[in-house]
C-alpha positions, 0 to 999 in steps of 0.5 A: 183213081187214074182217069186216063184209059191207059197209063201211057196216055198223056205221058209226053209233053204235048200241046194238048195236056190232060188239064187243057183237054179237060178245059176244052171239053168243059167249055160247052162244045155246042158249035162246029168243033173247028170254031170251038177250038179257035175260040178256046185257043184265043181265050186261053192265050189271053188268060194264061202265061203258058201260050197254046199253039193251034191244034187240029180237030183230029188232035183234040179227038184223039186226046179226049178219047184217052180220058175217062168220062168219070173224071167229071163225076169226080170233079163234081163230087169235089165241088159238092163236098166243098159246099156241104163242108163247113158251110152250115149257114148256107145250106138250105134244109127242110125241118133239119133234112136235106131234101132230095128227089130222084127222077128219071128221063130219056135222052136222045142220042146220035143214031149210030150202031154202037150207041144203039147196041149199048143203049137201045132204040125206042120204036115209033112210026118213023123207025125209032130213035136211039135213047138212053135212060138217065136218072138224077139224085137232086138236092131240091133246095140247094139245087145240086145234082148229087148223083147221075146215071146214064144207062141203057133203056133195059135198066129200070128206074128203080134199079138206078134209084137204089144206086143213088142211095149210095150217095145219101146220108142220115138226115136226108129225106128223098121224094119219089113220084108214083113210078118208084114205090116198091117194098124193096125201095122202102126196105133199103131206105129203112136199112140205111135209116134214110127217110122217104116220101113216095107217091103211090097209086091207089091200087098199089097194094091191099093195104093202100086200097083199104086205106083209100076206102077208109077215107082216113087222112093218115094211118100207120100201116105195115107193108109186106113184099108182093106175093108174086116176086122172086126172093132169090138174092133178096135180103128180106123174106116174104113175111117181113114187114115195114111200118110206114105212114099213109097220107091222103092229100086232096088236090086243087082239082078235087082228086086225092093222091096217096103218099107213103112216108117214113115220117111217122110222128103225126105231131111233129109232121102234121098231115097238112104239110105234106101237100106242099112238101111233095110239091117241092119235088117239082124242082127236079122237073125244072132241073131236067128242063134246064138240062135239056133246053138250056144246057142242051145236053143232047147237042153232043160233040161226038158220036162215040160212047166215050164222048157221049158220057163225057158230055153228059157228065160235063153238063152235070158238072157245069150245072153244079158250078152254076148252082154254086155261084147262084147260091152265093148270090142269093142273100145279095139278090134278096137285099137288092130286091127287097122293096119289089112286089115279087121275089127275083132269081137269076135267069138260068138261061143267060147264066149258062150263056155267061159261063161259056168261055168264062168257065176256062178262067173259073176252072184255073181258079181266077178269083176275079172271074168269080166276081165278074160272073156274080155281077153278070148273074145279079144284073140279069134277074127274072121275077118268080111268078106266084101261083103258077101251075104247070099242067103236065102234057101226057104224050106230048112227045108222041104228038104229030102237031108242030111244037109251040114257038115261044117268042120270049125264049132264045138260046144262050148257048 
């Protein structure tokens, strides 16, 4: 695919070639653009035989506007494909499954007319903010983003979840929270032979209501499409049904949640494994925390839709690079910390800070930089605190109270 907006773009031999422009965009543009350009030229000229002349902000903006944002999705897919190919010993699985999760969120955008018209505005007392809906398909154990979407608020999370299925394969198990269950989602999973685990409301349908009343821990049932939906352009009919398994899981607070899954074999998949299995979905929540607060995806380097999408896709790409380096280090970290009381992991915040500027060397295939990054990552570890619970704060973004300041959290970018 041609990732230039026009075939005529980048045809002349200029200072800012296509690859050089990609490198600048990939280097966490978070500060003043003038400062970023000066730093980039200095770093590039130290590591490259071909020297780069100084250039203006205007020149860079003009060049980046000629690049399609999809190029960074392509680069990310190449990276992921390489990891999953001929790398069986390093790939983490759950009972033979690649364990995935889908979740959505909202991202704040610059308040411009163009972006408001494309993505929409969330209303509040202050007049509202321009936001986009984002959806992620995430490998929970290997910590890779397999697919990502940035869409208008008018596009529902369920629609985006169905799009993610194009990036799944047999022996994937996808976990969803209770905002996603529908007959259509189950139907398309079944059609593609992709297994699933979905949390459903106790009032999801009459079948689930009866199961809740029965007080059973597990039951095989058939679900059907809702009566009040339109079947126009649907691949299924109103009388179609799908066999699923319902499981009641008792939480620590005494409440019971209902899970629906395609894992029907109760001998192979006993009821007791599902509480911990569903909890693994928290990994995608952790990713969103890193995405927004450590990678700082909302610190966009421009105001056009093309720039917004470039920055969004770059953040995903860099996150996958960081995961690749961390995965390579995991065995070394285990060996290094085997005599300690707690398990340890790489400090995610600092790891992104270390990637700043070094990613230029990394992307031009400097093998020494891979070694340097591994050394830096392994020197800055943090303990994994067992039995920590993260209480969800509903409506925290609507609160008028001043957000808490954590003294142990400092920006690395």
